[in-house]
C-alpha positions in Angstrom: 24.6 8.4 2.1 20.9 8.3 2.4 19.2 4.9 2.6 17.0 4.4 -0.5 13.3 3.7 -0.5 12.8 0.0 -1.0 9.0 -0.5 -0.3 6.0 0.9 -2.1 2.3 1.1 -1.4 -0.1 1.7 -4.3 -3.5 2.8 -3.2 -6.8 4.4 -4.3 -10.5 4.4 -3.6 -12.1 1.0 -3.7 -13.4 0.2 -7.2 -16.8 -0.7 -5.8 -17.2 2.8 -4.2 -17.8 5.3 -6.9 -18.3 8.7 -5.5 -19.3 10.2 -8.8 -21.5 8.6 -11.5 -19.3 10.3 -14.1 -16.1 8.7 -12.9 -14.9 6.2 -15.5 -11.5 5.1 -14.2 -9.8 4.4 -11.0 -7.1 6.8 -9.8 -4.3 5.1 -8.0 -1.3 6.7 -6.3 2.0 5.2 -5.2 4.1 6.2 -2.2 7.5 4.8 -1.4 9.1 4.0 2.0 12.5 3.2 3.4 11.3 0.4 5.7 8.6 -2.3 5.6 7.3 -1.1 9.0 6.6 2.4 7.5 4.9 0.9 4.5 2.7 -1.3 6.8 1.7 1.6 9.0 0.7 3.6 5.9 -1.2 0.7 4.4 -3.2 0.3 7.6 -4.2 4.0 7.3 -5.3 3.5 3.7 -7.3 0.4 4.6 -9.0 2.2 7.5 -10.3 4.8 5.0 -11.9 1.9 3.1 -9.6 2.2 0.1 -7.7 -0.6 -1.6 -4.0 -1.0 -1.5 -1.2 -3.3 -2.7 2.5 -3.2 -1.8 5.9 -4.6 -2.5 9.6 -4.0 -2.9 11.1 -1.7 -5.5 13.7 -2.9 -8.0 16.6 -3.8 -7.6 15.9 -4.9 -3.9 16.1 -8.6 -3.5 14.3 -10.8 -2.7 11.4 -9.2 -4.6 8.2 -9.2 -2.6 4.7 -8.3 -3.9 1.6 -8.1 -1.7 -1.7 -8.3 -3.6 -4.7 -6.2 -2.6 -6.4 -9.3 -1.2 -3.4 -10.0 1.1 -2.4 -6.5 2.2 -4.6 -6.3 5.2 -3.0 -9.4 6.7 0.5 -8.3 5.7 0.0 -4.8 7.3 -1.1 -6.3 10.6 1.9 -8.6 11.1 4.7 -7.1 13.1 3.1 -3.7 13.7 1.8 -2.9 17.2 -1.8 -1.6 17.2 -2.1 2.0 18.5 
């Protein structure tokens, strides 16, 4: 049986960086991962682009964890070796 995805990273362009004056809303995307390390590595890539991200665990995984956009940079740097 395949191990289910238990982590997600929601991401999109930083709200303060509008590339088009006509843009009225923020487009965000979510990607899921099987491990916290994979989610952290992906979040680091998103942050390096200057985009915002948040993360957390998917239901029904316990204990539930949510990482706010204001905390995701610190979370992504813990336990991941810099390349």
